[in-house]
Structure formats: structure tokens, C-alpha cells
TORKOL-4160 file (C-alpha; in steps of 0.2 Angstrom, whole numbers, padded with zeros to 4 digits, m for minus):
324
<pt num="1" X="m0232" Y="m0373" Z="0145"/>
<pt num="2" X="m0245" Y="m0387" Z="0148"/>
<pt num="3" X="m0256" Y="m0390" Z="0133"/>
<pt num="4" X="m0259" Y="m0372" Z="0128"/>
<pt num="5" X="m0262" Y="m0367" Z="0110"/>
<pt num="6" X="m0248" Y="m0367" Z="0097"/>
<pt num="7" X="m0236" Y="m0353" Z="0098"/>
<pt num="8" X="m0241" Y="m0338" Z="0088"/>
<pt num="9" X="m0228" Y="m0330" Z="0076"/>
<pt num="10" X="m0226" Y="m0313" Z="0084"/>
<pt num="11" X="m0209" Y="m0309" Z="0077"/>
<pt num="12" X="m0213" Y="m0299" Z="0061"/>
<pt num="13" X="m0195" Y="m0291" Z="0059"/>
<pt num="14" X="m0185" Y="m0303" Z="0048"/>
<pt num="15" X="m0200" Y="m0313" Z="0042"/>
<pt num="16" X="m0213" Y="m0311" Z="0028"/>
<pt num="17" X="m0229" Y="m0319" Z="0024"/>
<pt num="18" X="m0230" Y="m0334" Z="0013"/>
<pt num="19" X="m0242" Y="m0336" Z="m0001"/>
<pt num="20" X="m0255" Y="m0350" Z="m0003"/>
<pt num="21" X="m0247" Y="m0355" Z="m0019"/>
<pt num="22" X="m0230" Y="m0357" Z="m0011"/>
<pt num="23" X="m0236" Y="m0366" Z="0004"/>
<pt num="24" X="m0245" Y="m0378" Z="m0008"/>
<pt num="25" X="m0229" Y="m0381" Z="m0017"/>
<pt num="26" X="m0220" Y="m0385" Z="0000"/>
<pt num="27" X="m0234" Y="m0397" Z="0004"/>
<pt num="28" X="m0232" Y="m0407" Z="m0012"/>
<pt num="29" X="m0213" Y="m0407" Z="m0014"/>
<pt num="30" X="m0207" Y="m0407" Z="0005"/>
<pt num="31" X="m0222" Y="m0416" Z="0014"/>
<pt num="32" X="m0231" Y="m0427" Z="0002"/>
<pt num="33" X="m0219" Y="m0433" Z="m0012"/>
<pt num="34" X="m0206" Y="m0439" Z="0001"/>
<pt num="35" X="m0219" Y="m0450" Z="0010"/>
<pt num="36" X="m0225" Y="m0457" Z="m0007"/>
<pt num="37" X="m0207" Y="m0461" Z="m0012"/>
<pt num="38" X="m0203" Y="m0470" Z="0005"/>
<pt num="39" X="m0219" Y="m0480" Z="0003"/>
<pt num="40" X="m0215" Y="m0485" Z="m0015"/>
<pt num="41" X="m0197" Y="m0490" Z="m0009"/>
<pt num="42" X="m0205" Y="m0502" Z="0004"/>
<pt num="43" X="m0216" Y="m0510" Z="m0009"/>
<pt num="44" X="m0201" Y="m0511" Z="m0021"/>
<pt num="45" X="m0190" Y="m0519" Z="m0008"/>
<pt num="46" X="m0203" Y="m0531" Z="m0003"/>
<pt num="47" X="m0207" Y="m0536" Z="m0021"/>
<pt num="48" X="m0190" Y="m0535" Z="m0030"/>
<pt num="49" X="m0176" Y="m0530" Z="m0018"/>
<pt num="50" X="m0162" Y="m0518" Z="m0023"/>
<pt num="51" X="m0148" Y="m0521" Z="m0035"/>
<pt num="52" X="m0130" Y="m0518" Z="m0030"/>
<pt num="53" X="m0128" Y="m0504" Z="m0043"/>
<pt num="54" X="m0143" Y="m0495" Z="m0035"/>
<pt num="55" X="m0136" Y="m0497" Z="m0018"/>
<pt num="56" X="m0120" Y="m0489" Z="m0022"/>
<pt num="57" X="m0128" Y="m0475" Z="m0032"/>
<pt num="58" X="m0140" Y="m0472" Z="m0017"/>
<pt num="59" X="m0125" Y="m0472" Z="m0005"/>
<pt num="60" X="m0114" Y="m0460" Z="m0015"/>
<pt num="61" X="m0129" Y="m0448" Z="m0017"/>
<pt num="62" X="m0134" Y="m0449" Z="0001"/>
<pt num="63" X="m0116" Y="m0445" Z="0007"/>
<pt num="64" X="m0114" Y="m0430" Z="m0005"/>
<pt num="65" X="m0131" Y="m0424" Z="0001"/>
<pt num="66" X="m0128" Y="m0426" Z="0019"/>
<pt num="67" X="m0111" Y="m0419" Z="0019"/>
<pt num="68" X="m0118" Y="m0405" Z="0008"/>
<pt num="69" X="m0130" Y="m0400" Z="0022"/>
<pt num="70" X="m0119" Y="m0403" Z="0037"/>
<pt num="71" X="m0103" Y="m0396" Z="0031"/>
<pt num="72" X="m0109" Y="m0385" Z="0017"/>
<pt num="73" X="m0125" Y="m0377" Z="0021"/>
<pt num="74" X="m0124" Y="m0378" Z="0040"/>
<pt num="75" X="m0106" Y="m0377" Z="0047"/>
<pt num="76" X="m0098" Y="m0367" Z="0032"/>
<pt num="77" X="m0112" Y="m0355" Z="0027"/>
<pt num="78" X="m0124" Y="m0353" Z="0041"/>
<pt num="79" X="m0112" Y="m0353" Z="0056"/>
<pt num="80" X="m0096" Y="m0348" Z="0047"/>
<pt num="81" X="m0086" Y="m0362" Z="0056"/>
<pt num="82" X="m0072" Y="m0362" Z="0044"/>
<pt num="83" X="m0067" Y="m0353" Z="0028"/>
<pt num="84" X="m0061" Y="m0362" Z="0012"/>
<pt num="85" X="m0054" Y="m0359" Z="m0005"/>
<pt num="86" X="m0067" Y="m0354" Z="m0018"/>
<pt num="87" X="m0068" Y="m0371" Z="m0028"/>
<pt num="88" X="m0071" Y="m0380" Z="m0012"/>
<pt num="89" X="m0084" Y="m0366" Z="m0007"/>
<pt num="90" X="m0093" Y="m0369" Z="m0023"/>
<pt num="91" X="m0092" Y="m0388" Z="m0022"/>
<pt num="92" X="m0099" Y="m0388" Z="m0004"/>
<pt num="93" X="m0113" Y="m0376" Z="m0009"/>
<pt num="94" X="m0118" Y="m0386" Z="m0024"/>
<pt num="95" X="m0118" Y="m0402" Z="m0013"/>
<pt num="96" X="m0130" Y="m0394" Z="m0001"/>
<pt num="97" X="m0141" Y="m0389" Z="m0015"/>
<pt num="98" X="m0141" Y="m0407" Z="m0021"/>
<pt num="99" X="m0150" Y="m0412" Z="m0005"/>
<pt num="100" X="m0165" Y="m0403" Z="m0012"/>
<pt num="101" X="m0169" Y="m0393" Z="0004"/>
<pt num="102" X="m0169" Y="m0376" Z="m0004"/>
<pt num="103" X="m0157" Y="m0363" Z="m0010"/>
<pt num="104" X="m0142" Y="m0360" Z="0002"/>
<pt num="105" X="m0147" Y="m0342" Z="0008"/>
<pt num="106" X="m0165" Y="m0347" Z="0012"/>
<pt num="107" X="m0159" Y="m0363" Z="0022"/>
<pt num="108" X="m0146" Y="m0353" Z="0031"/>
<pt num="109" X="m0159" Y="m0339" Z="0035"/>
<pt num="110" X="m0172" Y="m0351" Z="0043"/>
<pt num="111" X="m0158" Y="m0359" Z="0053"/>
<pt num="112" X="m0151" Y="m0343" Z="0060"/>
<pt num="113" X="m0169" Y="m0338" Z="0065"/>
<pt num="114" X="m0170" Y="m0355" Z="0073"/>
<pt num="115" X="m0155" Y="m0352" Z="0084"/>
<pt num="116" X="m0161" Y="m0335" Z="0089"/>
<pt num="117" X="m0178" Y="m0341" Z="0096"/>
<pt num="118" X="m0174" Y="m0360" Z="0099"/>
<pt num="119" X="m0188" Y="m0368" Z="0107"/>
<pt num="120" X="m0197" Y="m0352" Z="0110"/>
<pt num="121" X="m0210" Y="m0342" Z="0101"/>
<pt num="122" X="m0202" Y="m0337" Z="0084"/>
<pt num="123" X="m0193" Y="m0353" Z="0082"/>
<pt num="124" X="m0199" Y="m0359" Z="0065"/>
<pt num="125" X="m0199" Y="m0378" Z="0069"/>
<pt num="126" X="m0198" Y="m0382" Z="0088"/>
<pt num="127" X="m0207" Y="m0398" Z="0093"/>
<pt num="128" X="m0213" Y="m0389" Z="0109"/>
<pt num="129" X="m0223" Y="m0377" Z="0099"/>
<pt num="130" X="m0240" Y="m0385" Z="0105"/>
<pt num="131" X="m0236" Y="m0388" Z="0123"/>
<pt num="132" X="m0228" Y="m0402" Z="0134"/>
<pt num="133" X="m0242" Y="m0415" Z="0136"/>
<pt num="134" X="m0239" Y="m0431" Z="0126"/>
<pt num="135" X="m0253" Y="m0427" Z="0113"/>
<pt num="136" X="m0245" Y="m0409" Z="0111"/>
<pt num="137" X="m0228" Y="m0416" Z="0109"/>
<pt num="138" X="m0233" Y="m0429" Z="0096"/>
<pt num="139" X="m0241" Y="m0415" Z="0086"/>
<pt num="140" X="m0226" Y="m0405" Z="0089"/>
<pt num="141" X="m0214" Y="m0418" Z="0083"/>
<pt num="142" X="m0224" Y="m0419" Z="0066"/>
<pt num="143" X="m0223" Y="m0400" Z="0065"/>
<pt num="144" X="m0204" Y="m0400" Z="0068"/>
<pt num="145" X="m0201" Y="m0414" Z="0056"/>
<pt num="146" X="m0211" Y="m0408" Z="0041"/>
<pt num="147" X="m0227" Y="m0399" Z="0046"/>
<pt num="148" X="m0220" Y="m0382" Z="0048"/>
<pt num="149" X="m0216" Y="m0381" Z="0029"/>
<pt num="150" X="m0235" Y="m0380" Z="0026"/>
<pt num="151" X="m0242" Y="m0373" Z="0042"/>
<pt num="152" X="m0230" Y="m0358" Z="0044"/>
<pt num="153" X="m0238" Y="m0342" Z="0038"/>
<pt num="154" X="m0221" Y="m0333" Z="0038"/>
<pt num="155" X="m0204" Y="m0337" Z="0032"/>
<pt num="156" X="m0187" Y="m0329" Z="0035"/>
<pt num="157" X="m0182" Y="m0314" Z="0025"/>
<pt num="158" X="m0165" Y="m0317" Z="0018"/>
<pt num="159" X="m0159" Y="m0299" Z="0018"/>
<pt num="160" X="m0162" Y="m0298" Z="0036"/>
<pt num="161" X="m0154" Y="m0315" Z="0042"/>
<pt num="162" X="m0141" Y="m0318" Z="0029"/>
<pt num="163" X="m0134" Y="m0302" Z="0021"/>
<pt num="164" X="m0117" Y="m0309" Z="0022"/>
<pt num="165" X="m0122" Y="m0323" Z="0010"/>
<pt num="166" X="m0132" Y="m0312" Z="m0001"/>
<pt num="167" X="m0116" Y="m0302" Z="m0003"/>
<pt num="168" X="m0107" Y="m0317" Z="m0010"/>
<pt num="169" X="m0108" Y="m0319" Z="m0029"/>
<pt num="170" X="m0106" Y="m0338" Z="m0028"/>
<pt num="171" X="m0121" Y="m0339" Z="m0016"/>
<pt num="172" X="m0131" Y="m0328" Z="m0027"/>
<pt num="173" X="m0127" Y="m0337" Z="m0042"/>
<pt num="174" X="m0131" Y="m0354" Z="m0034"/>
<pt num="175" X="m0147" Y="m0348" Z="m0027"/>
<pt num="176" X="m0152" Y="m0342" Z="m0045"/>
<pt num="177" X="m0147" Y="m0359" Z="m0052"/>
<pt num="178" X="m0156" Y="m0369" Z="m0039"/>
<pt num="179" X="m0169" Y="m0376" Z="m0052"/>
<pt num="180" X="m0155" Y="m0382" Z="m0062"/>
<pt num="181" X="m0147" Y="m0390" Z="m0047"/>
<pt num="182" X="m0164" Y="m0399" Z="m0043"/>
<pt num="183" X="m0163" Y="m0407" Z="m0060"/>
<pt num="184" X="m0145" Y="m0411" Z="m0058"/>
<pt num="185" X="m0149" Y="m0420" Z="m0042"/>
<pt num="186" X="m0160" Y="m0432" Z="m0051"/>
<pt num="187" X="m0150" Y="m0433" Z="m0067"/>
<pt num="188" X="m0134" Y="m0438" Z="m0059"/>
<pt num="189" X="m0140" Y="m0454" Z="m0052"/>
<pt num="190" X="m0150" Y="m0458" Z="m0068"/>
<pt num="191" X="m0135" Y="m0455" Z="m0079"/>
<pt num="192" X="m0124" Y="m0466" Z="m0067"/>
<pt num="193" X="m0137" Y="m0480" Z="m0067"/>
<pt num="194" X="m0138" Y="m0480" Z="m0086"/>
<pt num="195" X="m0119" Y="m0480" Z="m0089"/>
<pt num="196" X="m0117" Y="m0493" Z="m0075"/>
<pt num="197" X="m0129" Y="m0505" Z="m0083"/>
<pt num="198" X="m0129" Y="m0499" Z="m0101"/>
<pt num="199" X="m0148" Y="m0500" Z="m0101"/>
<pt num="200" X="m0164" Y="m0489" Z="m0099"/>
<pt num="201" X="m0170" Y="m0500" Z="m0085"/>
<pt num="202" X="m0154" Y="m0497" Z="m0075"/>
<pt num="203" X="m0157" Y="m0478" Z="m0078"/>
<pt num="204" X="m0174" Y="m0478" Z="m0072"/>
<pt num="205" X="m0170" Y="m0489" Z="m0057"/>
<pt num="206" X="m0156" Y="m0478" Z="m0052"/>
<pt num="207" X="m0167" Y="m0463" Z="m0054"/>
<pt num="208" X="m0179" Y="m0471" Z="m0042"/>
<pt num="209" X="m0167" Y="m0476" Z="m0029"/>
<pt num="210" X="m0153" Y="m0463" Z="m0030"/>
<pt num="211" X="m0165" Y="m0449" Z="m0034"/>
<pt num="212" X="m0182" Y="m0450" Z="m0027"/>
<pt num="213" X="m0179" Y="m0462" Z="m0012"/>
<pt num="214" X="m0162" Y="m0454" Z="m0008"/>
<pt num="215" X="m0171" Y="m0437" Z="m0008"/>
<pt num="216" X="m0184" Y="m0443" Z="0004"/>
<pt num="217" X="m0172" Y="m0452" Z="0016"/>
<pt num="218" X="m0160" Y="m0437" Z="0016"/>
<pt num="219" X="m0175" Y="m0425" Z="0020"/>
<pt num="220" X="m0182" Y="m0435" Z="0035"/>
<pt num="221" X="m0164" Y="m0439" Z="0042"/>
<pt num="222" X="m0159" Y="m0421" Z="0042"/>
<pt num="223" X="m0176" Y="m0415" Z="0049"/>
<pt num="224" X="m0175" Y="m0427" Z="0063"/>
<pt num="225" X="m0162" Y="m0415" Z="0070"/>
<pt num="226" X="m0176" Y="m0402" Z="0072"/>
<pt num="227" X="m0188" Y="m0415" Z="0080"/>
<pt num="228" X="m0180" Y="m0429" Z="0089"/>
<pt num="229" X="m0164" Y="m0420" Z="0094"/>
<pt num="230" X="m0174" Y="m0406" Z="0102"/>
<pt num="231" X="m0186" Y="m0419" Z="0112"/>
<pt num="232" X="m0176" Y="m0435" Z="0117"/>
<pt num="233" X="m0158" Y="m0439" Z="0121"/>
<pt num="234" X="m0145" Y="m0433" Z="0134"/>
<pt num="235" X="m0138" Y="m0416" Z="0138"/>
<pt num="236" X="m0121" Y="m0413" Z="0143"/>
<pt num="237" X="m0121" Y="m0394" Z="0142"/>
<pt num="238" X="m0133" Y="m0380" Z="0148"/>
<pt num="239" X="m0142" Y="m0371" Z="0135"/>
<pt num="240" X="m0157" Y="m0360" Z="0135"/>
<pt num="241" X="m0166" Y="m0372" Z="0123"/>
<pt num="242" X="m0170" Y="m0391" Z="0123"/>
<pt num="243" X="m0156" Y="m0397" Z="0111"/>
<pt num="244" X="m0150" Y="m0415" Z="0115"/>
<pt num="245" X="m0138" Y="m0428" Z="0109"/>
<pt num="246" X="m0146" Y="m0443" Z="0100"/>
<pt num="247" X="m0133" Y="m0456" Z="0094"/>
<pt num="248" X="m0143" Y="m0464" Z="0079"/>
<pt num="249" X="m0147" Y="m0446" Z="0073"/>
<pt num="250" X="m0129" Y="m0442" Z="0074"/>
<pt num="251" X="m0123" Y="m0457" Z="0064"/>
<pt num="252" X="m0136" Y="m0454" Z="0050"/>
<pt num="253" X="m0132" Y="m0436" Z="0049"/>
<pt num="254" X="m0113" Y="m0437" Z="0050"/>
<pt num="255" X="m0112" Y="m0428" Z="0067"/>
<pt num="256" X="m0127" Y="m0416" Z="0067"/>
<pt num="257" X="m0136" Y="m0426" Z="0080"/>
<pt num="258" X="m0123" Y="m0421" Z="0093"/>
<pt num="259" X="m0135" Y="m0406" Z="0094"/>
<pt num="260" X="m0133" Y="m0400" Z="0112"/>
<pt num="261" X="m0115" Y="m0394" Z="0110"/>
<pt num="262" X="m0120" Y="m0386" Z="0094"/>
<pt num="263" X="m0132" Y="m0375" Z="0103"/>
<pt num="264" X="m0120" Y="m0372" Z="0116"/>
<pt num="265" X="m0107" Y="m0366" Z="0104"/>
<pt num="266" X="m0115" Y="m0364" Z="0087"/>
<pt num="267" X="m0099" Y="m0359" Z="0077"/>
<pt num="268" X="m0089" Y="m0374" Z="0082"/>
<pt num="269" X="m0084" Y="m0384" Z="0068"/>
<pt num="270" X="m0085" Y="m0400" Z="0078"/>
<pt num="271" X="m0102" Y="m0405" Z="0086"/>
<pt num="272" X="m0097" Y="m0422" Z="0093"/>
<pt num="273" X="m0085" Y="m0416" Z="0107"/>
<pt num="274" X="m0086" Y="m0429" Z="0120"/>
<pt num="275" X="m0079" Y="m0447" Z="0121"/>
<pt num="276" X="m0087" Y="m0459" Z="0109"/>
<pt num="277" X="m0096" Y="m0445" Z="0099"/>
<pt num="278" X="m0091" Y="m0449" Z="0081"/>
<pt num="279" X="m0092" Y="m0434" Z="0070"/>
<pt num="280" X="m0089" Y="m0438" Z="0052"/>
<pt num="281" X="m0092" Y="m0420" Z="0046"/>
<pt num="282" X="m0079" Y="m0413" Z="0058"/>
<pt num="283" X="m0067" Y="m0426" Z="0051"/>
<pt num="284" X="m0070" Y="m0421" Z="0033"/>
<pt num="285" X="m0067" Y="m0402" Z="0038"/>
<pt num="286" X="m0050" Y="m0408" Z="0047"/>
<pt num="287" X="m0045" Y="m0417" Z="0031"/>
<pt num="288" X="m0049" Y="m0401" Z="0021"/>
<pt num="289" X="m0038" Y="m0391" Z="0033"/>
<pt num="290" X="m0024" Y="m0403" Z="0032"/>
<pt num="291" X="m0024" Y="m0402" Z="0013"/>
<pt num="292" X="m0024" Y="m0383" Z="0014"/>
<pt num="293" X="m0041" Y="m0381" Z="0007"/>
<pt num="294" X="m0049" Y="m0375" Z="0023"/>
<pt num="295" X="m0043" Y="m0362" Z="0035"/>
<pt num="296" X="m0048" Y="m0352" Z="0051"/>
<pt num="297" X="m0057" Y="m0367" Z="0057"/>
<pt num="298" X="m0066" Y="m0364" Z="0074"/>
<pt num="299" X="m0062" Y="m0380" Z="0083"/>
<pt num="300" X="m0068" Y="m0382" Z="0101"/>
<pt num="301" X="m0057" Y="m0373" Z="0114"/>
<pt num="302" X="m0053" Y="m0387" Z="0127"/>
<pt num="303" X="m0053" Y="m0375" Z="0142"/>
<pt num="304" X="m0070" Y="m0368" Z="0137"/>
<pt num="305" X="m0077" Y="m0385" Z="0134"/>
<pt num="306" X="m0071" Y="m0391" Z="0151"/>
<pt num="307" X="m0079" Y="m0376" Z="0159"/>
<pt num="308" X="m0096" Y="m0379" Z="0151"/>
<pt num="309" X="m0095" Y="m0397" Z="0157"/>
<pt num="310" X="m0091" Y="m0392" Z="0174"/>
<pt num="311" X="m0105" Y="m0379" Z="0175"/>
<pt num="312" X="m0118" Y="m0392" Z="0169"/>
<pt num="313" X="m0113" Y="m0404" Z="0182"/>
<pt num="314" X="m0114" Y="m0391" Z="0195"/>
<pt num="315" X="m0131" Y="m0387" Z="0189"/>
<pt num="316" X="m0137" Y="m0405" Z="0190"/>
<pt num="317" X="m0130" Y="m0406" Z="0208"/>
<pt num="318" X="m0139" Y="m0391" Z="0213"/>
<pt num="319" X="m0156" Y="m0397" Z="0205"/>
<pt num="320" X="m0169" Y="m0405" Z="0217"/>
<pt num="321" X="m0168" Y="m0423" Z="0216"/>
<pt num="322" X="m0187" Y="m0427" Z="0217"/>
<pt num="323" X="m0204" Y="m0420" Z="0218"/>
<pt num="324" X="m0209" Y="m0411" Z="0234"/>
């Protein structure tokens, strides 16, 4: 690819043009505000520190948000890695919405398009979109992390990519209620902080740490899968894209950073399939299964896993060891 120009967006089927108003809204809410929240957090920590109540509220909201994305939006809705009872389905969809990354059907539509065109023209957020030189990759990492929300002229059409989700009344209602979910995502930590301290100061402090800062951290942690886990790290399985495994991303995203196996077997309920690859999201799904709340879980097939590993090792042995 060299340092050629950014990929064009040739795939018109399944995409639609984004208005300037919508792109500006994305720029403010998804690019600018999280950066401002993180900058304010640094200043606040430097000047005053963080109280224990705020830390607990931040941690709880962070866990709910990350599990909502990894287990709810990603493994349950986008890839159908498991099925579950309706109350749990509703709870996981709501938890995904609390992460403030958009309505469930739109999130899933963008991600399914990503898998179809991963790291090729048509992928909405590949870090390799601008080329392979260091300056191009630096620009691509910024694009994959947050830039594509504003620069993308086309977004995924939900009726094309997720007709199964649009046919589900729970998903439709949660999509329609997304503005209320956004308010709830900030109201919950504020209420918890106010009740924990019985003060207005505690409410505002919890709103800042458990609402604004948590929303910013969750966004950049989850989006690091798009950028870092397609650029750096190791690969244990052959895929047509550049998905990798990055331990610190996996820890922060509760297993999503074991991205190479996910692209090898997208419907697998477990992403961390090798020794030492801790996958908290898979453990949660296993817990739901044992309680009888989840069923038809698509766990990795040991024989297929071993075969994919063997094929990758064989490819590595056959590859040239150095430059001619």
C-alpha cells in the first residue's frame, strides 16, 4: 500500500451519506467532549485527587459499560454468540446503551460492515486506511480511534446489515429510547453520589467521575480495539485482516483485546482462547449459562482451534526468514 491516499468509500450498497449536521454532532460528542473530560480529569486529580465514593461509582459504571459493549452489543447482538432469556437480553442491551456508543442496531451495523471489509476498502475504521508508512499509520491510528466518526462521509444502513435486530421489538424499543438511556447514563452516577454523601457536592462530583470521565475512558478503551489491536501485538491465527492480540487492551476491555481469534472465528463467545488469555466477558457468559439464563453458547471447538493453530505455525515455517 505504501503511502498512497486514503481509501475511498466505494461500497455504496449498505451505506448512506451522512449529513454535515450529524457529522458535527459526532465531532462534538464523540471526539471533542471525551478529550475535554479526560483533560479535566487530569487537572482534578492533580489538584484534589479522587474520593473513594467517586472511585467506586466510576468502577461500577465502567464495568457495566464495558460488559454492556463486550457481552451485550458485541457478542450477543452483533455476532449472536449466545442466546438468552428476555430479561437478560434487555439488561445487556441497556448496559450497552449506557456506554454511550450509539443505539444498539447502529453499533452492530457498523461492526458487521467492519468484519466484511476488515482492513480493506469499505472498512469504516481501519488504521491502515492511509498506507503503511509511519506517518500514514500515525494518521490511521487517529482515524481508527476517533477520527472516522467525523471524516466518514457514509455510515452503515441498518436495514441492510442488521435486519434481524430491527425485527426484534426489544432492540427497536431500546433504539427509540436511546436519548433517555443517555440521560440515565449520567443520572445514575449522580444519584448514587448524592445518596452516598447526602450532599449536592457529592452528586456533582460523582456526575463528573462516574459520568463524564467514565464515558470518555470507556470510549477510548473500547476504540483501542479498532486502532491498537489492528496495528500492534501478536498473531496466533491466520486471518485475511491485521487483527492482533494486545494484553493491556484485553484487560481493559474484559477480553476484547484478544482480537485475532475473534476475527478468525467471529461468532465465538470466547475471544481469549490460548493459555494466559484472561477473558472476563467469556467468564460472565459462562456464569449466565450455568444459571440457565443463557443457552446455545458458541464456545470454541477444541479440534478447530488446534487446526487453526497448526495451520498458522505451518504458514510461519513456510514464510521466508529474511529479505532477499
